C-alpha positions in Angstrom: 158.1 191.6 211.6 158.6 187.8 211.8 160.8 186.3 214.5 162.2 182.7 214.4 161.3 180.9 217.4 163.1 177.5 217.1 163.1 174.8 219.8 164.2 171.0 219.3 163.1 168.6 221.9 165.0 165.3 221.2 165.7 162.1 223.5 167.7 159.4 222.7 167.9 155.7 224.0 170.5 152.9 223.5 169.6 148.9 224.8 172.0 146.5 224.8 171.0 143.2 223.7 169.7 141.1 226.4 172.7 139.5 228.3 175.1 141.8 227.0 176.4 145.1 228.9 177.3 146.7 226.1 175.7 148.0 222.7 177.1 148.2 219.0 174.1 150.9 218.6 175.3 154.6 219.2 173.2 158.0 218.3 175.1 161.4 218.0 173.3 164.8 218.2 174.6 168.1 218.1 173.0 171.3 217.5 173.7 175.3 217.2 171.6 178.3 215.8 168.6 176.5 214.0 170.7 173.5 213.2 170.9 169.7 214.7 172.4 167.1 213.1 171.4 163.6 214.5 173.3 160.3 213.3 172.1 156.8 214.6 174.8 153.5 213.7 174.8 150.0 214.5 177.4 148.3 214.0 177.5 144.4 212.4 177.2 142.3 215.7 176.5 142.8 219.0 178.7 142.7 222.5 181.6 144.1 223.3 183.4 143.8 220.3 180.7 145.7 218.2 180.6 148.3 221.5 184.7 149.1 221.0 184.1 150.3 217.3 180.8 152.4 218.0 182.5 153.9 220.4 185.3 154.9 218.1 182.3 156.0 215.6 181.0 158.2 218.2 184.2 159.9 219.4 185.2 160.3 215.8 181.2 161.9 215.2 181.7 164.4 218.4 185.1 165.9 217.0 183.5 166.9 213.6 181.2 169.7 213.3 178.6 167.9 212.1 176.1 170.6 212.0 178.0 172.4 209.0 179.2 169.1 207.6 176.5 167.7 204.6 175.1 164.7 205.8 177.0 163.0 202.5 180.5 164.3 203.6 179.9 163.3 206.7 179.3 159.1 205.8 182.1 159.1 203.0 184.2 160.5 205.8 182.8 157.9 208.3 183.8 155.2 205.4 187.1 156.1 204.3 187.9 156.5 208.5 186.6 153.0 209.5 187.8 151.3 206.2 188.7 147.7 206.6 186.6 147.2 210.3 183.7 144.8 210.9 181.6 147.6 209.2 178.1 149.5 210.3 175.3 151.1 208.9 174.4 154.5 209.3 171.4 157.1 209.1 172.5 160.6 209.1 170.5 163.6 209.1 170.7 167.3 209.2 167.4 170.0 210.1 167.6 173.7 209.3 164.7 175.3 211.0 165.3 178.6 209.0 165.1 177.0 205.4 162.5 174.3 206.9 164.3 171.6 205.5 165.6 168.1 206.4 169.1 166.9 204.3 169.6 163.3 204.6 171.9 160.5 203.6 171.6 156.3 204.8 173.4 153.5 204.6 171.7 150.0 205.3 169.1 149.0 207.7 168.1 151.8 209.9 164.4 152.4 209.4 164.0 156.5 209.4 160.9 158.1 208.8 159.4 161.9 209.7 156.0 162.1 211.4 153.8 165.2 210.7 152.2 167.2 208.0 155.3 165.7 205.7 155.0 162.1 206.4 157.5 160.3 204.9 159.8 157.0 205.5 162.9 156.7 203.6 164.4 154.6 201.8 168.4 153.8 202.3 171.3 152.8 199.6 172.5 149.0 200.8 175.6 148.3 202.3 177.9 148.6 204.8 179.8 151.7 206.2 183.7 150.8 206.4 183.1 147.8 204.2 181.3 148.3 200.5 178.6 150.0 199.4 176.3 151.3 197.2 177.6 155.4 196.2 175.0 157.4 198.8 173.0 159.8 198.0 171.7 163.0 199.8 167.9 163.3 199.9 165.7 166.5 200.7 162.7 166.9 202.4 160.0 169.5 204.1 160.5 169.6 207.8 158.5 172.3 209.4 157.3 172.8 213.2 155.2 170.4 214.9 157.2 167.6 212.3 158.9 164.8 214.1 162.2 162.4 212.6 162.2 159.0 214.1 165.3 156.9 213.9 165.6 153.5 214.9 167.9 150.1 214.3 166.7 146.7 213.2 166.8 145.8 216.9 163.1 147.6 217.1 160.5 146.2 214.7 159.6 148.4 211.2 156.4 148.3 211.2 154.2 150.3 213.8 150.4 150.5 214.7 148.7 153.3 214.6 148.6 154.3 218.4 152.4 155.0 217.6 151.9 158.3 215.2 148.4 159.0 216.9 148.6 162.9 218.5 152.4 163.3 217.7 152.4 166.8 217.8 150.7 166.6 221.4 153.4 164.1 222.5 156.7 165.0 223.1 160.1 163.1 221.7 160.8 161.1 225.2 157.2 160.1 225.4 156.9 159.0 221.5 160.8 157.1 222.7 159.3 155.4 225.4 156.2 153.8 223.2 158.5 152.9 221.0 160.7 150.9 223.5 157.8 149.5 225.3 156.0 148.2 222.5 158.2 147.6 219.6 161.7 146.4 220.8 162.6 142.5 219.3 164.9 141.5 222.1 166.8 139.4 220.2 169.5 142.6 219.5 170.8 145.9 220.5 168.2 148.5 220.4 168.8 152.1 219.5 166.5 154.9 218.7 165.9 158.7 218.3 163.4 161.0 218.2 163.9 164.9 217.3 161.1 167.3 217.1 161.0 171.0 216.1 158.7 172.7 218.7 158.7 176.3 216.5 160.0 177.4 213.6 160.0 180.6 212.2 
């Protein structure tokens, strides 16, 4: 008899642009029974005005059951709810360990990749959520034990040296996140990132 054993290891960090107290980058993670949904968003601009909208979007998402909603539906909900705002870019990923699958929807310049045996770099639709965007699409990717999801805003360089991905299965989500911030933060914008690892699957 095969028994499913699932453990999510995740970490998130949001740093305001140097000289600012608040950030327009925010992240939200929800999990339940082998399902985890992660959202990283970046409101246009930075500072207090961007943070006000980012807080509103985060509170809205926290009020949703993100683990049962399709990422595409969540994206369209954000677009409709915050239409007419200063706008944001966002990436939404839902991991289903039973299906060993990651469902994904992204709009704008959030960098997203899978590290591990199913290494993939996601390609997002162009546009601004809440303003104007190319109709988003939902994509599906294999995601199994020891794969790692990495999301980061454009306050972090998108081109990593080999050391950031070396020995990924042996590194915790927090260690990988710390290395990312230590080496690849631009320092001229808000910087946000999250890392999710599945340490075991069925």
